[in-house]
VOFITI-37111 format. One record per residue: residue in one letter; residue number from 0; x, y negated, z negated of N, C-alpha, C in turn. Coordinates in steps of 0.02 Angstrom, whole numbers, plus 32768, in hexadecimal, padded with zeros to 4 digits. Layout:
N
> a; NUM; X; Y; Z; X; Y; Z; X; Y; Z $
...
//
This chain:
115
> x; 0; 1FA6; 22A1; D6EE; 1FB0; 22E8; D6E6; 1FD5; 22F5; D6A4 $
> x; 1; 1FC0; 2328; D680; 1FE0; 233B; D641; 2007; 237B; D64F $
> x; 2; 2047; 237D; D63C; 2070; 23B8; D645; 207C; 23D8; D601 $
> x; 3; 206F; 2419; D5FC; 2078; 243E; D5BE; 20A0; 247D; D5CD $
> x; 4; 20D1; 248C; D5A3; 20F7; 24CB; D5AB; 20D3; 2502; D585 $
> x; 5; 20D0; 253D; D5A3; 20AE; 2576; D585; 20DC; 25B3; D584 $
> x; 6; 20DF; 25D5; D54B; 2103; 2614; D544; 20D8; 2645; D51F $
> x; 7; 20E6; 2685; D528; 20C0; 26B7; D504; 20EA; 26F4; D4F3 $
> x; 8; 20DA; 2715; D4BE; 20FC; 2751; D4A7; 20DF; 278D; D4CB $
> x; 9; 2109; 27BB; D4E3; 20F0; 27F7; D504; 20D2; 2827; D4D1 $
> x; 10; 20A6; 2853; D4E7; 2083; 2880; D4B9; 208F; 28C9; D4C8 $
> x; 11; 20AD; 28DA; D501; 20BA; 2921; D510; 20F6; 2927; D53E $
> x; 12; 2111; 2964; D543; 214D; 296F; D56C; 2140; 295C; D5B5 $
> x; 13; 216F; 2936; D5D1; 2168; 2920; D616; 213F; 28E0; D61D $
> x; 14; 211F; 28CB; D5E7; 20F5; 288F; D5E8; 211E; 2850; D5F0 $
> x; 15; 215E; 2854; D5DD; 2188; 2818; D5DD; 21B6; 2813; D619 $
> x; 16; 21A8; 2838; D64E; 21D3; 2836; D68A; 21D9; 27EF; D6A4 $
> x; 17; 21A1; 27CC; D6A7; 21A1; 2787; D6C0; 219D; 2755; D687 $
> x; 18; 21AD; 276C; D64A; 21A5; 2740; D610; 21CE; 2700; D619 $
> x; 19; 21B0; 26CB; D606; 21D2; 268C; D60C; 21A5; 2654; D5F5 $
> x; 20; 21B6; 261A; D608; 2191; 25DF; D5F5; 2174; 25C2; D635 $
> x; 21; 2136; 25B0; D632; 2114; 2595; D66C; 20FF; 254E; D65D $
> x; 22; 20FE; 2524; D68F; 20E7; 24E0; D686; 20A0; 24DB; D6A2 $
> x; 23; 2073; 24C4; D67A; 202D; 24BE; D68C; 201E; 2475; D699 $
> x; 24; 1FFE; 2466; D6CF; 1FE8; 2421; D6DD; 1F9C; 241E; D6D5 $
> x; 25; 1F86; 23F1; D6AB; 1F3E; 23E8; D69E; 1F2C; 23A0; D6B0 $
> x; 26; 1EEE; 2395; D6C8; 1ED9; 2351; D6D6; 1ED7; 2327; D696 $
> x; 27; 1EDC; 22E6; D69D; 1EDC; 22B9; D663; 1E9D; 22C1; D637 $
> x; 28; 1E65; 22D2; D656; 1E26; 22D7; D631; 1E1A; 231E; D615 $
> x; 29; 1E4A; 234B; D61B; 1E42; 2390; D603; 1E37; 2392; D5B7 $
> x; 30; 1E11; 23C4; D5A2; 1E01; 23CC; D55B; 1E28; 2408; D53E $
> x; 31; 1E26; 240D; D4FC; 1E46; 2445; D4DB; 1E28; 2487; D4F2 $
> x; 32; 1DE6; 248A; D4F9; 1DC5; 24C7; D510; 1DDD; 24DB; D556 $
> x; 33; 1DE9; 24AA; D581; 1E02; 24B9; D5C4; 1E49; 24D5; D5C2 $
> x; 34; 1E72; 24BB; D595; 1EB6; 24D5; D58D; 1EB3; 251E; D576 $
> x; 35; 1E8A; 252C; D545; 1E85; 2571; D52C; 1E6B; 259F; D563 $
> x; 36; 1E3D; 2588; D58C; 1E24; 25B0; D5C4; 1E5D; 25C1; D5F4 $
> x; 37; 1E86; 2590; D604; 1EBF; 259B; D631; 1EF0; 25CD; D612 $
> x; 38; 1EFC; 25C9; D5D1; 1F28; 25F8; D5B0; 1F0C; 263F; D5B1 $
> x; 39; 1ECA; 2645; D5AA; 1EAB; 2686; D5AA; 1EA7; 26A7; D5EE $
> x; 40; 1E9B; 267F; D622; 1E8D; 269C; D664; 1EBF; 2689; D69A $
> x; 41; 1EEF; 265E; D68A; 1F1F; 2648; D6BC; 1F04; 260C; D6E2 $
> x; 42; 1F2E; 25F0; D70C; 1F1A; 25B6; D733; 1F42; 2579; D71F $
> x; 43; 1F3E; 2545; D746; 1F62; 2506; D73A; 1FAD; 2511; D72E $
> x; 44; 1FCA; 2541; D751; 2011; 254E; D74A; 2021; 2586; D719 $
> x; 45; 1FF1; 259C; D6F2; 1FFB; 25D4; D6C4; 1FE9; 2614; D6E9 $
> x; 46; 201D; 263A; D6FC; 2010; 2678; D721; 200E; 26B4; D6F3 $
> x; 47; 2016; 26AA; D6B3; 2017; 26E1; D683; 1FE5; 26D5; D64B $
> x; 48; 1FA8; 26E8; D655; 1F75; 26DB; D622; 1F81; 2705; D5E3 $
> x; 49; 1F63; 26EF; D5AC; 1F65; 2716; D56E; 1F37; 2752; D577 $
> x; 50; 1F50; 278F; D569; 1F25; 27C9; D570; 1EEE; 27C9; D53C $
> x; 51; 1EB3; 27DE; D54F; 1E7B; 27DE; D520; 1E6B; 2824; D508 $
> x; 52; 1E9C; 2851; D509; 1E91; 2895; D4F3; 1EA9; 28A1; D4AC $
> x; 53; 1ECE; 2873; D490; 1EE9; 287C; D44D; 1EB7; 2864; D418 $
> x; 54; 1EC8; 2870; D3D9; 1E9A; 285E; D3A3; 1E96; 2813; D398 $
> x; 55; 1ECD; 27F0; D3A0; 1ECB; 27A8; D394; 1F0A; 2787; D3B1 $
> x; 56; 1F00; 274D; D3CF; 1F37; 2723; D3E4; 1F2F; 26E0; D3C2 $
> x; 57; 1F67; 26C2; D3AF; 1F67; 2680; D392; 1F8A; 2652; D3C3 $
> x; 58; 1F6E; 2616; D3CD; 1F8D; 25E5; D3F8; 1FA9; 25AD; D3CC $
> x; 59; 1FEB; 25A6; D3CF; 200F; 2573; D3A9; 2025; 253C; D3D9 $
> x; 60; 2035; 2502; D3BD; 204E; 24CA; D3E6; 207A; 249E; D3BB $
> x; 61; 2095; 246A; D3DA; 20BE; 243B; D3B5; 2094; 2413; D383 $
> x; 62; 2052; 2415; D389; 2027; 23F3; D357; 2009; 2424; D325 $
> x; 63; 201F; 2462; D327; 2007; 2495; D2F8; 1FDE; 24CB; D31A $
> x; 64; 1FBE; 24F3; D2F1; 1F95; 252A; D30B; 1F56; 250D; D32B $
> x; 65; 1F49; 2522; D368; 1F10; 2507; D38D; 1ED2; 2534; D388 $
> x; 66; 1EDC; 2575; D394; 1EA2; 25A1; D397; 1EB6; 25EA; D38C $
> x; 67; 1E85; 2611; D379; 1E8C; 265A; D377; 1E5D; 2676; D3AC $
> x; 68; 1E76; 26A7; D3D1; 1E4F; 26C9; D404; 1E3D; 270D; D3E7 $
> x; 69; 1DFD; 271A; D3DF; 1DE5; 2759; D3C3; 1DBF; 277F; D3F9 $
> x; 70; 1DE3; 27A7; D422; 1DC4; 27C9; D45B; 1D8B; 27F8; D448 $
> x; 71; 1D92; 281B; D411; 1D5F; 284B; D3FD; 1D1C; 2829; D3F1 $
> x; 72; 1D1F; 27ED; D3D6; 1CE1; 27C7; D3C8; 1CD0; 2797; D400 $
> x; 73; 1CFB; 2795; D434; 1CF3; 2765; D46B; 1CEB; 271E; D44F $
> x; 74; 1D1A; 270D; D424; 1D15; 26CF; D3FE; 1D57; 26AA; D3FE $
> x; 75; 1D53; 2667; D3FF; 1D8E; 263C; D3F8; 1D81; 260F; D3BB $
> x; 76; 1DAE; 2613; D38B; 1DA9; 25E8; D350; 1DDD; 25B1; D356 $
> x; 77; 1DC7; 2572; D357; 1DF4; 2539; D35B; 1E06; 2523; D315 $
> x; 78; 1E45; 250F; D30A; 1E5D; 24F9; D2C9; 1E5E; 24AD; D2C6 $
> x; 79; 1E37; 2490; D29B; 1E38; 2448; D28E; 1E34; 241D; D2CC $
> x; 80; 1E19; 2438; D301; 1E12; 2413; D340; 1DCE; 2421; D35E $
> x; 81; 1DB5; 23F1; D383; 1D77; 23F9; D3A7; 1D89; 2410; D3EE $
> x; 82; 1D68; 2443; D406; 1D79; 245E; D448; 1D6E; 242B; D480 $
> x; 83; 1D46; 23F8; D475; 1D3A; 23C5; D4A8; 1D6A; 238A; D4A4 $
> x; 84; 1D9A; 238F; D475; 1DCC; 2359; D46C; 1DF9; 2356; D4AA $
> x; 85; 1E08; 231A; D4C0; 1E32; 230F; D4FC; 1E7A; 2320; D4EC $
> x; 86; 1E9A; 2344; D519; 1EE1; 2356; D510; 1F0D; 2318; D50B $
> x; 87; 1EFB; 22E4; D530; 1F23; 22A7; D530; 1F27; 2288; D4EA $
> x; 88; 1EF3; 2292; D4C1; 1EF4; 2276; D47D; 1F18; 22A3; D44C $
> x; 89; 1F21; 22E3; D45D; 1F41; 2312; D430; 1F8D; 2312; D433 $
> x; 90; 1FA9; 22FA; D46B; 1FF1; 22F7; D476; 2012; 233C; D470 $
> x; 91; 1FF3; 236F; D48E; 2010; 23B2; D490; 2047; 23B4; D4C5 $
> x; 92; 2082; 23CC; D4B2; 20BA; 23D1; D4E0; 20C7; 241A; D4F4 $
> x; 93; 20BD; 2448; D4C5; 20C7; 248F; D4D4; 2094; 24B8; D4AE $
> x; 94; 2085; 24F2; D4CA; 2059; 2523; D4A9; 207A; 2567; D4AD $
> x; 95; 2069; 2590; D47C; 2087; 25D2; D478; 2051; 2604; D463 $
> x; 96; 2047; 2638; D48A; 2017; 266C; D479; 203A; 26A4; D454 $
> x; 97; 202C; 26AC; D414; 204B; 26E0; D3EB; 2018; 2713; D3D7 $
> x; 98; 202D; 2753; D3D6; 2001; 2789; D3C3; 1FFC; 278D; D377 $
> x; 99; 1FC5; 2779; D35C; 1FB7; 2777; D315; 1FE7; 274A; D2F0 $
> x; 100; 1FDD; 2741; D2B0; 2003; 2711; D289; 204D; 2721; D281 $
> x; 101; 2061; 275F; D28E; 20A8; 2771; D285; 20D6; 274B; D2B3 $
> x; 102; 20BC; 272F; D2EA; 20E6; 270A; D319; 20EF; 26C0; D306 $
> x; 103; 20CF; 26A9; D2D2; 20D4; 2662; D2C0; 211C; 264D; D2B6 $
> x; 104; 2144; 2673; D290; 218A; 2661; D284; 21B0; 2661; D2C5 $
> x; 105; 21A4; 2690; D2F1; 21C5; 2693; D331; 21B5; 2656; D35A $
> x; 106; 2175; 2643; D35B; 215F; 2608; D381; 2183; 25C9; D368 $
> x; 107; 2189; 25C2; D327; 21A9; 2587; D30C; 21F4; 2588; D319 $
> x; 108; 2213; 25C2; D316; 225B; 25C8; D324; 2269; 25B5; D36C $
> x; 109; 223D; 25C9; D39A; 2248; 25BD; D3E0; 2233; 2577; D3F6 $
> x; 110; 221D; 254F; D3C7; 2206; 250C; D3D9; 2239; 24E6; D403 $
> x; 111; 2279; 24E8; D3EF; 22AB; 24C2; D413; 22B3; 24DB; D45B $
> x; 112; 22A2; 2519; D467; 22A6; 2536; D4A9; 2273; 2518; D4D9 $
> x; 113; 223C; 2501; D4BE; 2206; 24E4; D4E6; 2213; 249B; D4FA $
> x; 114; 2241; 247A; D4D9; 224B; 2432; D4E6; 226F; 2428; D526 $
//
């Protein structure tokens, strides 16, 4: 079993009532695409999915930027990774869903909080 910590930035008033960090458990054979699916729709311990109503969400991790979620285009763009790549080979420890690129600095500052 792979354990990953997940956090996300709230996008509207009242959205952060249950804000926190969630631990996601994924099977050893899980892929990057499966992780992104869990982040988008919840499951595997993630009770707070990334909302798909905004213009763009970026998913960051301890290994760098993983993907951009483009809801308007119903598209996921992966960064320097193959969506079928096994999570066990990527060594992802935490992921962070940030609303557009402005949250990148916040995600990096909060890195120590995820450890």
